[in-house]
GUDREN-345846 format. One record per residue: residue in one letter; x, y, z of N, C-alpha, C in turn. Coordinates in steps of 0.2 Angstrom, whole numbers, padded with zeros to 4 digits, always signed. Each point is the difference from the previous one (the first is absolute). Example, Ala and Ser with C-alpha at 12.3 -4.5 7.8 and 13.67 -1.06 7.14 Angstrom:
BEGIN
a+0066-0028+0039-0004+0006+0000+0004+0006+0000 s-0002+0005-0004+0004+0006+0001-0004+0005+0003 
//
This chain:
BEGIN
m+1051-0225-1081+0003-0001-0007-0005-0004-0004 i+0000+0003-0007-0005-0003-0004+0003-0006-0004 r-0004-0006+0001+0002-0006-0003-0003-0001-0007 l+0005+0001-0005-0003-0001-0007+0000-0008-0001 k-0005-0002-0003-0001-0008-0001+0002-0002-0007 n+0004-0005+0000+0002-0003-0007-0006-0004-0003 d+0001-0003-0006-0006-0003-0003-0002-0007+0004 k+0005-0003+0003-0002-0006+0004-0005+0002+0006 e+0002+0005+0003-0003+0003+0006-0007+0002-0002 i-0001+0004-0005-0006+0002-0003-0005-0006-0001 a+0003-0005-0003-0004-0006-0002-0003-0003+0006 g+0004+0000+0005-0002-0003+0007-0005+0004+0003 i+0000+0007+0000-0005+0004+0002-0006+0000-0004 r+0001-0001-0006-0006-0001-0005-0004-0006+0002 k+0003-0005+0001-0003-0007+0002-0004+0001+0006 s+0003+0003+0005-0003+0002+0007-0006+0004-0002 c+0000+0005-0004-0005+0005-0001-0006-0004-0004 h+0002-0004-0004-0005-0004-0004-0004-0004+0005 l+0003-0003+0004-0003-0004+0005-0005+0004+0005 l+0002+0006+0001-0004+0005+0004-0006+0002-0004 a+0001+0001-0006-0006+0002-0005-0005-0006+0000 d+0003-0006+0000-0005-0006+0000-0004+0000+0006 m+0004+0001+0006-0004+0000+0006-0005+0005+0000 f+0001+0006-0002-0005+0005+0000-0006-0001-0004 n+0002-0003-0006-0006-0002-0005-0004-0005+0003 e+0003-0005+0005-0004-0005+0003-0004+0003+0006 i+0003+0004+0004-0002+0002+0007-0005+0006-0001 l+0002+0005-0004-0004+0006+0000-0008-0001-0001 p-0002-0005-0004-0007-0001-0001-0004-0003+0006 q+0004-0003+0005-0002-0003+0005-0001+0005+0006 v+0002+0006+0000+0000+0005+0005-0007+0002+0000 q-0004-0002+0005-0007+0001+0000-0002+0002+0008 p-0006+0003+0000-0003+0001+0007+0000-0006+0004 g+0001+0001+0007+0000-0006+0004+0007-0003+0002 l+0004+0000-0005+0007-0002+0002+0004+0004+0005 s+0004-0003+0004+0004+0004+0004+0007+0001-0004 t+0003+0005+0002+0007+0002-0003+0005-0006+0001 k-0001-0004+0005+0004-0006+0001-0002-0005-0005 d-0006-0001-0002-0002-0005-0005+0004+0002-0006 v+0000+0006-0002+0004+0002-0006+0007-0001+0000 d+0003+0001+0006+0007-0001+0002+0001-0008-0001 d-0004-0004+0003+0001-0007-0001+0000-0002-0007 m-0005+0002-0004+0000-0002-0007+0006+0002-0004 c+0002+0006+0001+0006+0003-0003+0007-0005+0002 k+0000-0001+0006+0006-0004+0003+0000-0007-0003 k-0006-0003+0000-0001-0007-0003+0003+0000-0007 f-0003+0005-0004+0002+0001-0007+0008+0000-0001 m+0003+0005+0004+0007+0000+0000+0004-0006+0001 l-0002-0003+0006+0003-0006+0002-0001-0006-0005 d-0006+0000-0003-0002-0006-0005+0004+0001-0006 h+0003+0006-0002+0003+0001-0006+0008+0001+0001 g+0002-0002+0006+0008+0001+0001+0002+0006+0003 g-0004+0005+0001+0002+0006+0003-0001+0001+0007 k+0001+0006+0003-0001+0001+0007-0001+0008+0001 p-0004+0002+0005-0001+0007+0001+0006+0004+0001 a+0001+0005-0004+0006+0004+0000+0000+0004+0007 w-0006+0002+0002-0001+0004+0006+0003-0003+0006 y+0001-0007+0000+0003-0003+0006+0007+0003+0001 r+0003+0002-0006+0007+0003+0001+0000+0006+0005 e-0005+0003+0000-0001+0006+0004-0004-0001+0006 n-0001-0006+0002-0003-0002+0006-0007+0003+0001 f-0004+0001-0006-0007+0002+0000-0004-0006+0002 p-0005+0002+0005-0004-0006+0002-0006-0002-0004 g+0002-0002-0006-0005-0002-0005+0004-0002-0007 a-0003-0004-0004+0002-0001-0007-0001+0006-0004 i-0005+0003+0001-0002+0006-0004-0001+0006+0004 c+0000+0006-0003-0003+0006+0004-0007+0001-0003 i-0005+0001+0004-0007+0001-0003-0003+0005+0004 s-0002+0006-0004-0002+0006+0003-0007+0002-0002 i-0004+0002+0004-0007+0001-0002-0002+0008+0002 n-0003+0003-0005-0002+0007+0000+0005+0005+0002 d+0000+0002+0007+0004+0005+0002+0007-0002+0002 e+0001-0007-0001+0007-0003+0001+0004+0001-0006 v+0006+0004+0000+0003+0001-0006+0005-0006-0002 i+0004-0002+0004+0004-0006-0001+0001-0004+0006 h+0003-0006+0000+0002-0004+0005-0005-0002+0005 g-0006-0001-0003-0006-0003+0004+0002-0008+0002 i+0000-0001+0006+0001-0007+0003-0006-0005-0001 p+0001-0006-0003-0005-0004-0001-0003-0002+0007 s-0007-0001+0001-0003-0002+0006-0006-0003-0001 k-0001-0005+0004-0007-0004+0000-0006+0005+0002 k+0002+0005+0003-0005+0004+0003-0002+0006-0005 k+0004+0001-0005-0001+0005-0005-0004-0003-0006 i-0006+0002-0001-0005-0003-0005-0001+0005-0005 i+0001-0002-0006-0002+0004-0006-0007+0000-0001 h-0002+0006-0002-0007+0002-0001-0002+0003-0007 d-0006-0001-0002-0002+0003-0006+0001+0007+0000 g+0003+0003-0005+0002+0007+0000+0007+0002+0002 d+0003-0005+0002+0007+0002+0002+0005+0000-0006 i+0005+0004+0001+0006-0001-0005+0006-0003+0004 v+0003-0005-0003+0004-0004+0004+0007-0001-0004 s+0005+0003+0002+0007+0000-0003+0004-0006+0002 i+0002-0004-0004+0004-0006+0001+0007+0001-0003 d+0005+0000+0005+0007+0001-0002+0003-0006+0001 v+0003-0003-0005+0004-0006+0001+0006-0001-0004 g+0005-0003+0004+0006-0001-0003+0002-0008+0000 i+0003-0003-0005+0001-0007+0000+0008+0000-0001 d+0003-0004+0005+0007-0002-0001+0000-0007-0003 l+0002+0000-0006+0001-0006-0004+0007-0001-0002 d+0003-0005+0003+0007-0002-0001+0005+0006+0001 g-0002+0005+0005+0004+0005+0002-0002+0007-0004 y-0004-0001-0005-0002+0006-0004-0007+0003+0003 i+0000+0006+0000-0006+0003+0004-0004+0004-0005 s-0007-0001+0000-0005+0003-0004-0004+0005+0005 d-0003+0005-0002-0004+0004+0004-0006+0004-0004 s-0006-0001+0002-0005+0003-0003-0006+0001+0004 t-0004+0005-0001-0006+0001+0004-0006+0002-0005 h-0006-0003+0002-0006+0002-0003-0006+0002+0005 t-0003+0005-0002-0006+0002+0005-0006-0003-0003 v-0004-0004+0003-0006-0004-0002-0006+0004+0003 m-0004+0002-0005-0007+0003+0002-0005-0006+0001 v-0002+0000+0006-0004-0006+0002-0008+0002+0000 g-0003-0003-0005-0008+0001+0000-0002+0007-0002 n-0004+0003+0004-0003+0007-0002+0004+0005+0004 v+0006+0002-0004+0004+0005+0003-0003+0007-0002 r+0001+0005+0005-0003+0007-0002+0004+0003-0005 p-0003+0004-0004+0003+0003-0006+0006+0004+0001 e+0001+0003+0005+0006+0004+0002+0006-0004+0001 w-0001-0006+0003+0005-0005+0001+0002-0003-0006 k-0005-0002-0005+0002-0003-0006+0004+0005-0004 k-0001+0006+0000+0004+0005-0004+0007+0000+0003 l+0000+0000+0007+0007+0000+0003+0004-0006-0002 v-0003-0006-0001+0004-0006-0002+0002+0001-0007 e-0005+0002-0004+0002+0001-0007+0005+0005-0002 v+0000+0006+0004+0005+0005-0001+0007-0003+0003 t+0000-0004+0005+0006-0003+0003+0003-0004-0006 r-0004-0004-0003+0003-0004-0006+0002+0004-0005 e-0003+0006-0002+0003+0005-0005+0007+0002+0003 c+0000+0002+0006+0007+0002+0003+0005-0005-0001 l-0001-0006+0001+0004-0006-0001+0003+0000-0007 a-0005+0000-0005+0001+0000-0007+0005+0006-0002 a-0002+0006+0002+0005+0005-0001+0007+0000+0003 g+0000-0003+0006+0007-0001+0003+0004-0005-0004 i-0004-0005-0003+0004-0006-0004+0002+0003-0006 a-0004+0005-0003+0002+0003-0007+0006+0004+0001 a+0001+0003+0006+0006+0004+0001+0006-0003+0002 c-0001-0007+0001+0006-0004+0003+0004-0003-0006 v+0004+0005-0003+0004-0002-0006+0007+0002+0001 a+0004-0004-0003+0007+0002+0000+0002+0007-0002 g+0003+0004+0004+0002+0007-0002-0004+0005+0004 n-0006-0002+0002-0004+0004+0004+0003+0000+0007 r-0003+0004+0005+0002+0000+0007-0006-0003+0004 i+0002-0002+0006-0006-0002+0005-0005+0005+0001 s+0002+0006+0000-0005+0006+0000-0005+0000-0005 d+0002-0003-0006-0005+0000-0006-0006-0005+0002 i+0002-0005+0003-0006-0005+0003-0004+0004+0005 s+0004+0003+0005-0004+0003+0005-0005+0006-0002 n+0003+0004-0005-0005+0005-0003-0005-0003-0004 a+0001-0005-0003-0006-0003-0004-0005-0003+0004 v+0001-0003+0006-0005-0002+0004-0003+0006+0004 n+0004+0004+0002-0003+0006+0004-0005+0004-0004 d+0002+0002-0006-0004+0004-0004-0007-0002-0001 i-0001-0007-0001-0006-0003-0001-0004+0001+0006 a+0003-0002+0006-0004-0001+0006-0002+0007+0002 v+0005+0005+0000-0002+0007+0002-0005+0003-0005 k+0000-0001-0006-0005+0002-0005-0007-0002+0003 h-0001-0006+0003-0006-0002+0002-0002+0002+0008 g+0005+0004+0002-0001+0002+0007+0001-0005+0006 y+0004-0005-0002+0002-0005+0005+0007+0001+0004 g+0000-0003+0005+0007+0001+0004+0004-0006-0002 v+0007+0002-0001+0005-0005-0002+0004-0001+0006 v+0000-0007+0002+0004-0001+0006+0007+0001-0001 y+0003+0004+0004+0007+0002+0000+0005-0004+0005 d-0003-0003+0005+0004-0003+0005+0003-0007-0002 y-0004-0003-0005+0002-0007-0003+0001+0001-0008 c+0004-0005-0002+0001+0001-0008+0002-0007-0003 g+0001+0000-0006+0002-0006-0004+0008-0001+0001 h+0003-0005-0003+0007-0001+0002+0002-0005-0006 g+0007-0001+0001+0003-0006-0004-0002-0006+0003 v+0000-0005-0004-0002-0007+0002+0003-0005-0004 g-0001-0007+0002+0003-0005-0005+0004-0005+0004 l+0005+0002+0003+0005-0004+0004-0001+0001+0007 d-0004+0005+0002-0002+0001+0007-0007+0003+0000 v-0003+0001+0005-0007+0003+0000+0000+0007-0001 h+0005+0003+0004+0000+0008-0001+0008+0001-0002 e+0001+0003-0006+0006+0002-0002+0000+0007-0002 d+0006+0003-0001+0001+0007-0003-0002-0001-0007 p-0003+0006-0003-0001+0006+0003-0007+0001+0003 n-0002+0004+0004-0007+0002+0001-0003+0003-0006 v-0006-0001+0000-0004+0002-0006-0006+0004+0003 p+0000+0006+0002-0005+0004+0002-0006+0001-0005 n-0006+0001+0003-0006+0001-0004-0001+0008-0001 c+0004+0004+0003-0001+0007+0000+0007+0004+0000 p+0000+0006-0002+0007+0003+0000+0003-0001+0007 s+0007-0001-0001+0004-0001+0006+0007+0003+0000 r+0002+0002+0006+0007+0003+0000+0006-0006+0000 g-0003-0006+0000+0005-0006+0001+0004-0001-0006 p+0004-0005+0000+0004-0002-0006-0004-0001-0006 n+0003+0002-0006-0004+0000-0006+0004-0003-0006 p+0002-0006+0001+0004-0004-0005-0003+0000-0007 r+0004-0001-0005-0002-0001-0007-0002-0007+0000 i-0005-0001-0004-0003-0007-0001+0005-0004-0005 q+0002-0006+0002+0005-0003-0005-0003-0007-0001 a+0003-0003-0006-0002-0007-0002+0003-0004+0006 g-0004-0005+0002+0002-0005+0005-0003+0002+0007 m-0003+0006+0000-0004+0001+0006-0007-0004+0000 v-0002-0002+0006-0006-0003+0001-0004+0003+0006 l-0005+0004-0002-0004+0004+0005-0007-0002+0002 a-0002+0001+0006-0007-0001+0002-0003+0007+0000 i-0004+0001-0005-0003+0007+0000-0007-0001+0003 e-0002+0004+0005-0006-0002+0004-0003+0007+0003 p-0004+0003-0004-0004+0005+0002-0005-0002+0006 m+0000+0004+0005-0004+0000+0006-0004+0007+0000 i-0006-0001-0001-0004+0007-0002-0006+0000+0005 n+0000+0005+0004-0006+0001+0005-0005+0005-0003 l-0006-0002+0002-0006+0004-0002+0000+0007+0003 g+0003+0001+0006+0001+0006+0003+0007+0002+0001 t+0002+0002+0006+0007+0002+0002+0005-0005-0002 p+0006+0002-0002+0005-0005-0001+0003-0002+0007 d-0001+0003+0005+0003-0002+0006-0003-0007+0003 v+0005-0003+0003-0002-0007+0003+0002-0001+0007 l-0003-0005+0003+0002-0002+0007+0002-0007+0000 l+0004-0002+0005+0002-0006+0001-0004-0003+0006 h-0003-0006-0002-0004-0004+0005+0004-0002+0006 e-0003-0001+0006+0004-0002+0006+0003-0007-0001 n-0002-0004-0005+0003-0006-0002+0007+0001-0003 e+0002+0006-0002+0006+0002-0002+0002-0003-0007 w-0006-0002-0004+0001-0002-0007-0005+0004-0004 t-0006+0000+0002-0005+0002-0005+0000+0008+0000 v-0001+0003-0006+0000+0007-0001-0007+0002-0002 l-0003+0005+0003-0006+0002-0001-0001+0007-0002 t-0005+0002-0004-0001+0007-0002-0001+0004+0006 a+0003+0006+0001-0001+0004+0006-0007+0003+0001 d-0004+0001-0006-0007+0002+0001-0005-0005-0001 g+0002-0007+0000-0005-0005+0000-0003-0001-0007 l+0002+0003-0005-0003-0001-0007+0004-0005-0003 a-0003-0003-0006+0002-0006-0003+0007+0002-0003 s+0004-0006-0002+0006+0000-0003+0000-0006-0005 a+0004+0001-0006+0001-0005-0005+0007-0001-0001 h+0002-0006-0002+0007-0002-0001+0000-0004-0006 e+0005+0001-0005+0001-0004-0006+0007+0000-0001 e+0003-0006-0002+0007-0001+0000+0002-0005-0006 h+0005+0001-0003+0003-0005-0005+0008+0000+0001 t+0003-0005-0002+0007-0001+0000+0002+0001-0007 v+0005+0005-0002+0001+0002-0006+0008-0001-0002 a+0002-0003-0005+0007-0001-0002+0001+0005-0005 v+0006+0004+0000+0002+0005-0005+0006-0003-0004 f-0001+0000-0007+0004-0002-0005+0003+0007-0004 a+0005-0001-0004+0002+0006-0003-0005+0004-0004 d-0004-0004-0004-0005+0003-0004-0007-0001+0001 h-0002-0003+0006-0007-0001+0002+0000-0002+0008 n-0006-0001+0002-0001-0003+0007-0005-0005-0001 e+0000-0005+0006-0004-0005+0000-0004-0001+0006 v-0006+0000+0000-0004-0001+0007+0000-0007+0001 l+0005-0002+0004+0001-0008+0002-0006-0003+0003 s-0004+0004+0004-0006-0003+0004-0006+0002-0003 d+0000+0001-0007-0006+0001-0004-0005-0006+0001 l-0006+0001+0002-0005-0005+0000-0001-0003-0007 h+0001+0003-0005-0002-0002-0007+0007-0002-0004 y+0005-0003+0004+0006-0001-0004-0001-0006-0004 a+0003-0001-0005+0000-0006-0005+0003-0006+0003 k-0004-0005+0001+0003-0006+0003+0003-0004-0006 
//
């Protein structure tokens, strides 16, 4: 069931998203070679707790405050003291904050140091895919309009669009209806309505769209071992516009 949010609920989700944007603005510049993924997890968790929030992923029993995925890890990388960030890595940091029961969700892929050109292009195109998906997220359109907007850009560049995982409704829980695929799907295709709050999140692979599940039963890897990028924003739909609630450049 799709849960349409009222103005009060959107205000709460917006506040959570703005806190998440503040966290990213503070933490992303600190992601440097030599840090472990657990170091980044600790920094993010401390920020959340210091500002009255808590990790939303704890609702889903994920073993970390954040998902942090490097290079060929698509999503759900588990923070570890043994996993060290190196020069040239691309690091996707997927975070949700539970602030007074309101959930935010956003992901940014950080290019660390001297990233090879083909990986830089992958990250840049993934950001273009997200922007196109957001532009299509307007009342009156359908979910497939978001999917097609993301897919068309990625395919034009010869990339694989992950089809096993997708975006989703968000705000009162971590994962809500509807699913928001990043490529054409035979699943439900509801019309986008005012009051929807959606996590739009392209997961774009340099090679095949196929993925594998790690033996830890959380982390998703590209099937061919090539790199993957992931970008995500929480978007609220109004009758005549949308609002990127998790925008890093929101007006304070």
